[in-house]
Backbone as a chain_set.jsonl record, in Angstrom:
{"seq": "XXXXXXXXXXXXXXXXXXXXXXXXXXXXXXXXXXXXXXXXXXXXXXXXXXXXXXXXXXXXXXXXXXXXXXXXXXXXXXXXXXXXXXXXXXXXXXXXXXXXXXXXXXXXXXXXXXXXXXXXXXXXXXXXXXXXXXXX", "coords": {"N": [[0.85, -1.167, 0.0], [0.58, 2.186, -0.832], [1.374, 5.233, 0.7], [0.569, 8.582, 0.741], [2.767, 11.435, 0.829], [1.419, 13.614, 1.626], [-0.229, 12.977, 3.685], [-2.129, 13.893, 6.421], [-3.087, 13.047, 8.911], [-3.625, 10.107, 10.931], [-5.83, 7.778, 12.103], [-7.954, 5.558, 14.007], [-11.388, 4.869, 13.494], [-14.905, 4.438, 14.015], [-17.488, 3.656, 11.686], [-20.497, 5.186, 11.533], [-24.086, 5.136, 11.279], [-26.332, 7.675, 10.412], [-29.467, 8.798, 10.013], [-29.931, 9.232, 6.627], [-27.273, 8.961, 5.911], [-23.734, 8.282, 6.423], [-21.268, 8.437, 9.012], [-17.955, 9.314, 9.823], [-16.234, 9.918, 12.611], [-14.017, 12.511, 13.516], [-11.262, 12.576, 15.65], [-11.037, 14.895, 18.358], [-8.488, 15.699, 19.032], [-7.104, 15.831, 16.609], [-7.962, 18.185, 15.493], [-7.175, 19.988, 17.461], [-4.366, 19.78, 17.371], [-3.816, 20.975, 15.031], [-3.72, 19.629, 12.631], [-5.998, 19.318, 11.096], [-8.68, 21.426, 9.954], [-11.779, 22.811, 10.952], [-14.66, 23.054, 8.801], [-13.294, 22.791, 6.389], [-12.476, 21.062, 3.335], [-11.542, 17.715, 2.813], [-9.709, 14.968, 1.376], [-10.547, 11.604, 1.831], [-9.393, 8.462, 2.824], [-10.325, 5.166, 3.264], [-9.333, 2.362, 5.048], [-9.441, -1.058, 5.266], [-9.21, -2.834, 8.253], [-8.585, -5.59, 8.344], [-7.543, -6.048, 5.76], [-5.278, -4.425, 5.843], [-3.692, -5.683, 7.833], [-3.209, -8.148, 6.56], [-1.805, -7.318, 4.227], [0.453, -6.195, 5.452], [1.613, -8.456, 6.676], [2.205, -9.986, 4.369], [4.011, -8.274, 3.053], [6.109, -8.132, 4.937], [6.944, -10.783, 4.948], [8.017, -11.185, 2.453], [11.018, -11.544, 1.745], [11.725, -9.758, 3.726], [11.768, -7.091, 2.97], [10.504, -3.837, 2.015], [8.438, -2.81, -0.736], [9.908, -0.671, -3.201], [8.347, 1.5, -3.916], [6.829, 2.199, -1.757], [6.525, 4.607, 0.812], [9.076, 5.18, 3.209], [9.124, 4.678, 6.79], [9.318, 7.616, 8.88], [11.111, 7.393, 10.951], [13.759, 5.565, 12.637], [14.842, 2.463, 14.123], [16.333, 2.809, 17.306], [16.68, 5.517, 17.074], [16.629, 8.768, 18.543], [14.086, 10.83, 19.754], [12.337, 13.868, 20.403], [9.204, 14.282, 21.644], [5.703, 15.199, 21.823], [2.987, 14.053, 23.69], [-0.041, 13.452, 22.264], [-2.423, 12.128, 22.348], [-4.323, 9.375, 23.732], [-4.172, 5.948, 23.263], [-6.364, 3.094, 22.602], [-5.412, 1.047, 24.201], [-4.355, 2.396, 26.299], [-1.903, 3.577, 26.01], [0.369, 6.301, 25.373], [0.189, 8.532, 22.551], [2.079, 9.924, 20.04], [2.641, 12.148, 17.304], [4.545, 12.44, 14.35], [6.376, 13.41, 11.44], [4.296, 13.549, 8.517], [2.081, 12.646, 9.922], [2.739, 10.268, 11.1], [2.667, 7.765, 13.55], [3.917, 7.452, 16.851], [3.95, 5.225, 19.393], [3.893, 5.511, 22.848], [4.325, 3.943, 25.672], [3.082, 4.337, 29.046], [2.72, 7.092, 29.293], [1.124, 10.362, 29.399], [-1.451, 12.525, 28.031], [-0.269, 15.594, 26.745], [2.246, 15.46, 27.894], [5.708, 16.081, 27.435], [8.298, 14.368, 26.105], [11.477, 12.662, 25.898], [12.274, 10.158, 23.704], [13.418, 6.849, 22.863], [13.343, 5.172, 19.888], [12.13, 1.989, 19.679], [10.956, 0.026, 18.166], [9.945, -0.355, 14.814], [7.369, -0.095, 12.525], [5.508, -0.245, 9.399], [3.37, 1.555, 9.621], [3.407, 2.619, 12.176], [5.373, 3.313, 15.153], [7.145, 2.223, 18.1], [8.08, 3.772, 21.056], [10.388, 4.198, 23.741], [10.407, 5.86, 26.84], [13.062, 7.95, 27.679], [13.673, 10.247, 28.939], [11.846, 12.503, 30.906], [9.433, 15.233, 31.132], [10.236, 17.543, 29.55]], "CA": [[0.0, 0.0, 0.0], [1.351, 3.414, -0.912], [0.793, 6.313, 1.493], [1.004, 9.876, 0.234], [3.494, 12.332, 1.716], [0.475, 14.657, 2.027], [-1.05, 12.462, 4.777], [-2.179, 14.832, 7.533], [-3.3, 12.356, 10.171], [-4.0, 8.708, 10.828], [-6.504, 7.365, 13.328], [-9.02, 4.565, 13.846], [-12.711, 5.402, 13.806], [-16.044, 3.621, 13.608], [-18.412, 4.225, 10.726], [-21.828, 5.125, 12.135], [-25.178, 5.543, 10.409], [-27.237, 8.695, 10.931], [-30.495, 9.052, 9.001], [-29.626, 8.718, 5.293], [-25.847, 9.075, 5.611], [-22.81, 7.611, 7.336], [-20.36, 9.416, 9.594], [-16.694, 8.932, 10.442], [-15.912, 11.025, 13.519], [-12.615, 12.91, 13.607], [-10.927, 12.864, 17.05], [-10.811, 16.31, 18.67], [-7.044, 15.958, 19.067], [-6.636, 16.16, 15.264], [-8.261, 19.603, 15.31], [-6.359, 20.735, 18.416], [-2.957, 19.796, 16.973], [-3.685, 21.762, 13.818], [-3.65, 18.807, 11.427], [-7.225, 19.539, 10.339], [-9.428, 22.629, 10.294], [-13.22, 22.693, 10.701], [-15.216, 23.715, 7.616], [-12.437, 22.579, 5.225], [-12.758, 19.819, 2.632], [-10.387, 16.829, 2.764], [-9.87, 13.662, 0.742], [-10.532, 10.589, 2.881], [-9.158, 7.083, 2.382], [-10.704, 4.212, 4.295], [-8.542, 1.153, 4.897], [-9.963, -2.163, 6.064], [-8.236, -3.316, 9.229], [-8.174, -6.932, 7.948], [-6.694, -5.935, 4.576], [-4.013, -3.84, 6.261], [-2.913, -6.707, 8.517], [-2.785, -9.122, 5.559], [-0.766, -6.702, 3.41], [1.643, -6.055, 6.277], [2.221, -9.778, 6.812], [2.764, -10.371, 3.077], [5.175, -7.434, 2.804], [7.181, -8.52, 5.83], [7.434, -12.123, 4.644], [8.695, -11.221, 1.164], [12.436, -11.258, 1.918], [11.934, -8.747, 4.752], [11.936, -5.748, 2.416], [9.32, -3.153, 1.525], [8.573, -2.391, -2.132], [10.566, 0.632, -3.287], [7.363, 2.562, -4.11], [6.206, 2.524, -0.467], [7.346, 5.533, 1.595], [9.686, 4.604, 4.404], [8.764, 5.389, 8.019], [10.218, 8.747, 9.111], [11.976, 7.119, 12.098], [14.492, 4.304, 12.585], [15.11, 1.877, 15.437], [17.477, 3.403, 17.984], [16.655, 6.972, 16.921], [16.149, 9.536, 19.696], [13.149, 11.877, 19.332], [11.605, 14.643, 21.394], [7.818, 14.268, 21.176], [4.631, 15.564, 22.748], [1.901, 13.082, 23.657], [-1.232, 14.153, 21.804], [-3.639, 11.33, 22.504], [-4.155, 8.088, 24.409], [-4.751, 4.874, 22.467], [-7.341, 2.218, 23.253], [-4.713, 0.223, 25.188], [-3.896, 3.272, 27.379], [-0.567, 4.094, 25.729], [0.439, 7.63, 24.784], [0.38, 8.591, 21.107], [2.694, 11.137, 19.509], [2.685, 12.141, 15.844], [5.684, 13.135, 13.765], [6.191, 13.71, 10.022], [3.21, 12.916, 7.756], [1.101, 12.056, 10.822], [3.237, 8.964, 11.532], [2.393, 7.59, 14.977], [4.835, 6.778, 17.769], [3.252, 4.81, 20.612], [4.807, 5.663, 23.978], [3.672, 3.428, 26.874], [3.326, 4.984, 30.333], [2.697, 8.554, 29.202], [-0.182, 11.01, 29.444], [-1.652, 13.627, 27.089], [0.392, 16.838, 27.105], [3.632, 15.245, 28.316], [6.776, 16.209, 26.45], [9.281, 13.378, 26.531], [12.537, 12.216, 24.992], [12.083, 8.72, 23.544], [14.242, 6.075, 21.943], [12.483, 4.315, 19.079], [12.553, 0.605, 19.901], [10.35, -0.855, 17.166], [9.41, 0.424, 13.696], [6.495, -0.776, 11.563], [5.22, 0.65, 8.283], [2.392, 2.596, 9.948], [3.605, 3.148, 13.528], [6.584, 2.898, 15.854], [7.034, 2.201, 19.559], [9.206, 4.479, 21.671], [10.536, 4.055, 25.194], [10.799, 7.128, 27.461], [14.382, 7.989, 28.3], [13.713, 11.471, 29.743], [10.511, 13.086, 31.026], [9.263, 16.626, 31.543], [11.096, 18.466, 28.796]], "C": [[0.896, 1.23, 0.0], [0.625, 4.508, -0.142], [1.404, 7.621, 1.03], [1.79, 10.653, 1.29], [2.598, 13.452, 2.232], [-0.45, 14.2, 3.157], [-0.981, 13.418, 5.965], [-2.331, 14.143, 8.873], [-3.726, 10.919, 9.891], [-4.622, 8.307, 12.158], [-7.518, 6.292, 12.988], [-10.341, 5.199, 14.232], [-13.776, 4.425, 13.335], [-16.889, 4.381, 12.605], [-19.808, 4.072, 11.328], [-22.874, 5.65, 11.159], [-26.033, 6.578, 11.127], [-28.194, 9.081, 9.816], [-30.12, 8.406, 7.668], [-28.153, 8.835, 4.925], [-25.027, 8.314, 6.65], [-21.753, 8.609, 7.772], [-19.111, 8.729, 10.134], [-16.304, 10.117, 11.31], [-14.411, 11.241, 13.584], [-12.318, 13.185, 15.086], [-10.605, 14.352, 17.252], [-9.329, 16.656, 18.649], [-6.495, 16.324, 17.69], [-6.896, 17.633, 14.947], [-7.336, 20.432, 16.206], [-4.898, 20.827, 18.003], [-2.733, 20.543, 15.668], [-3.578, 20.954, 12.546], [-4.83, 19.084, 10.507], [-7.913, 20.8, 10.837], [-10.908, 22.394, 10.035], [-13.611, 23.481, 9.453], [-14.289, 23.668, 6.392], [-12.819, 21.248, 4.593], [-11.471, 19.02, 2.512], [-10.721, 15.581, 1.964], [-9.704, 12.623, 1.844], [-10.298, 9.227, 2.247], [-9.518, 6.164, 3.536], [-9.968, 2.904, 4.022], [-9.112, 0.089, 5.824], [-8.879, -2.655, 7.008], [-7.715, -4.686, 8.819], [-7.234, -6.877, 6.752], [-5.326, -5.395, 4.957], [-3.136, -4.88, 6.936], [-2.396, -7.742, 7.536], [-1.659, -8.559, 4.71], [0.532, -6.569, 4.183], [2.354, -7.386, 6.408], [2.87, -10.221, 5.51], [4.024, -9.572, 2.782], [6.349, -7.879, 3.659], [7.762, -9.879, 5.48], [8.176, -12.186, 3.316], [10.12, -10.689, 1.303], [12.7, -10.104, 2.873], [12.112, -7.333, 4.238], [10.597, -5.181, 1.982], [9.52, -2.854, 0.047], [9.14, -0.973, -2.19], [9.572, 1.779, -3.459], [6.706, 2.987, -2.799], [7.095, 3.487, 0.311], [7.869, 4.85, 2.857], [9.207, 5.365, 5.643], [9.773, 6.506, 8.284], [11.122, 8.574, 10.324], [12.672, 5.776, 11.888], [14.674, 3.78, 13.997], [16.377, 2.491, 16.01], [17.521, 4.919, 17.91], [16.087, 7.621, 18.182], [15.275, 10.663, 19.164], [12.597, 12.592, 20.554], [10.182, 14.748, 20.869], [6.876, 14.781, 22.263], [3.504, 14.562, 22.575], [0.604, 13.828, 23.376], [-2.528, 13.419, 22.108], [-3.291, 10.078, 23.294], [-4.87, 7.04, 23.576], [-5.695, 4.012, 23.278], [-6.71, 1.336, 24.324], [-4.155, 1.058, 26.345], [-2.511, 3.849, 27.16], [-0.656, 5.486, 25.118], [0.711, 7.552, 23.295], [0.954, 9.953, 20.742], [2.691, 11.02, 17.99], [3.878, 12.957, 15.374], [5.388, 13.369, 12.291], [5.081, 12.882, 9.388], [2.179, 12.24, 8.665], [1.494, 10.685, 11.338], [3.169, 8.883, 13.056], [3.553, 6.903, 15.691], [4.058, 6.5, 19.041], [4.265, 4.831, 21.749], [4.095, 5.199, 25.251], [4.034, 4.247, 28.122], [3.336, 6.495, 30.296], [1.262, 9.063, 29.185], [-0.241, 12.146, 28.43], [-0.981, 14.896, 27.632], [1.83, 16.676, 27.557], [4.581, 15.454, 27.152], [7.918, 15.338, 26.936], [10.336, 13.139, 25.454], [12.411, 10.705, 24.925], [13.151, 8.127, 22.645], [13.309, 5.133, 21.208], [13.0, 2.889, 19.184], [12.017, -0.366, 18.859], [9.726, 0.016, 16.079], [8.606, -0.488, 12.781], [6.164, 0.222, 10.458], [4.286, 1.796, 8.671], [2.48, 3.126, 11.382], [4.944, 2.671, 14.072], [6.275, 2.866, 17.343], [8.28, 2.877, 20.1], [9.201, 4.28, 23.17], [11.043, 5.389, 25.76], [12.193, 7.008, 28.048], [14.587, 9.271, 29.119], [12.337, 12.1, 29.73], [10.589, 14.577, 31.3], [10.16, 17.615, 30.833], [10.426, 19.788, 28.563]], "O": [[1.865, 1.296, 0.756], [-0.581, 4.696, -0.301], [2.625, 7.746, 0.939], [1.519, 10.546, 2.486], [2.968, 14.163, 3.166], [-1.354, 14.937, 3.551], [0.106, 13.717, 6.459], [-1.769, 14.596, 9.871], [-4.128, 10.568, 8.781], [-4.013, 8.478, 13.214], [-7.9, 6.129, 11.829], [-10.41, 5.976, 15.184], [-13.573, 3.679, 12.377], [-16.991, 5.606, 12.667], [-20.249, 2.956, 11.602], [-22.583, 6.501, 10.319], [-26.413, 6.398, 12.284], [-27.779, 9.627, 8.794], [-30.004, 7.184, 7.579], [-27.814, 8.812, 3.742], [-25.562, 7.779, 7.621], [-21.381, 9.509, 7.019], [-19.191, 7.703, 10.809], [-16.067, 11.209, 10.794], [-13.633, 10.293, 13.692], [-13.045, 13.951, 15.719], [-9.972, 14.977, 16.401], [-8.952, 17.772, 18.292], [-5.511, 17.059, 17.605], [-6.128, 18.255, 14.213], [-6.785, 21.445, 15.775], [-4.25, 21.843, 18.255], [-1.592, 20.727, 15.243], [-3.366, 21.523, 11.475], [-4.685, 19.085, 9.285], [-7.754, 21.194, 11.992], [-11.265, 21.832, 9.0], [-12.957, 24.462, 9.099], [-14.486, 24.437, 5.451], [-13.421, 20.399, 5.25], [-10.428, 19.566, 2.153], [-11.883, 15.182, 1.884], [-8.821, 12.748, 2.693], [-10.932, 8.881, 1.25], [-9.063, 6.366, 4.661], [-9.978, 2.401, 2.899], [-9.248, 0.312, 7.027], [-7.741, -2.867, 6.587], [-6.514, -4.935, 8.93], [-6.229, -7.586, 6.728], [-4.313, -5.866, 4.44], [-1.944, -4.955, 6.64], [-1.252, -8.18, 7.658], [-0.658, -9.24, 4.487], [1.606, -6.804, 3.629], [3.575, -7.448, 6.266], [3.969, -10.774, 5.529], [5.011, -10.135, 2.306], [7.469, -7.992, 3.161], [8.953, -10.111, 5.691], [8.9, -13.151, 3.07], [10.389, -9.523, 1.011], [13.784, -9.521, 2.843], [12.56, -6.459, 4.98], [9.676, -5.917, 1.63], [10.654, -2.662, -0.391], [8.866, -0.163, -1.304], [9.916, 2.926, -3.176], [6.083, 4.047, -2.746], [8.289, 3.231, 0.464], [7.176, 4.045, 3.48], [8.917, 6.558, 5.562], [10.951, 6.367, 7.954], [11.832, 9.509, 10.696], [12.24, 4.957, 11.077], [14.664, 4.55, 14.958], [17.369, 2.673, 15.303], [18.315, 5.547, 18.61], [15.174, 7.084, 18.808], [15.665, 11.371, 18.236], [12.415, 11.988, 21.612], [9.968, 15.248, 19.765], [7.207, 14.793, 23.448], [3.108, 14.252, 21.451], [0.198, 14.711, 24.131], [-3.603, 14.019, 22.122], [-2.119, 9.761, 23.498], [-6.035, 7.214, 23.219], [-5.816, 4.176, 24.492], [-7.393, 0.918, 25.259], [-3.552, 0.511, 27.269], [-1.989, 4.544, 28.033], [-1.626, 5.816, 24.435], [1.378, 6.631, 22.823], [0.395, 10.994, 21.087], [2.735, 9.914, 17.45], [4.183, 14.017, 15.921], [4.22, 13.515, 11.93], [4.931, 11.692, 9.667], [1.469, 11.341, 8.214], [0.676, 10.001, 11.952], [3.563, 9.814, 13.758], [4.1, 5.911, 15.21], [3.565, 7.421, 19.692], [5.348, 4.254, 21.645], [3.345, 5.969, 25.851], [5.14, 4.777, 28.235], [3.908, 7.126, 31.185], [0.315, 8.303, 28.984], [0.794, 12.669, 28.016], [-1.105, 15.226, 28.812], [2.571, 17.658, 27.601], [4.296, 15.054, 26.023], [8.444, 15.534, 28.032], [10.112, 13.383, 24.268], [12.436, 10.033, 25.956], [13.712, 8.804, 21.783], [12.565, 4.378, 21.834], [14.144, 2.601, 18.831], [12.56, -1.457, 18.686], [9.058, 1.006, 16.378], [9.097, -1.519, 12.321], [6.499, 1.402, 10.566], [4.391, 2.89, 8.118], [1.698, 3.998, 11.761], [5.565, 1.755, 13.532], [5.267, 3.414, 17.791], [9.396, 2.595, 19.662], [8.144, 4.202, 23.795], [11.986, 5.976, 25.231], [12.479, 6.089, 28.815], [15.541, 9.379, 29.889], [11.719, 12.224, 28.673], [11.64, 15.116, 31.648], [10.787, 18.451, 31.483], [11.012, 20.676, 27.945]]}, "num_chains": 1, "name": "protein.A"}
């Protein structure tokens, strides 16, 4: 799957039915961080969770390399980053966003915290970071 460099944000949301239409709710944090503005028009891509997991498994199993057309994650394992926690995921972990809306999951953090993290795991659509310094 190819992801545009123009990606503003990435989040999970339920599709709900209201009268004669369907609604995907945008998390308030996306507005607060300035990624999106109310009353603007955006292009939306919906990705099936099952399809994404299958594609990820197939990509990872094909000699451990990503196709050259797929953008690389903007972080690498072992990289040190200063991030601000913008949201809390469903599992209770902190979520920070960096270039192109790429997500870094930071366990043990709270919204608003500014922390120095070491990236410990990198996937195509998210990374995991471990706090190495708090309260920056």
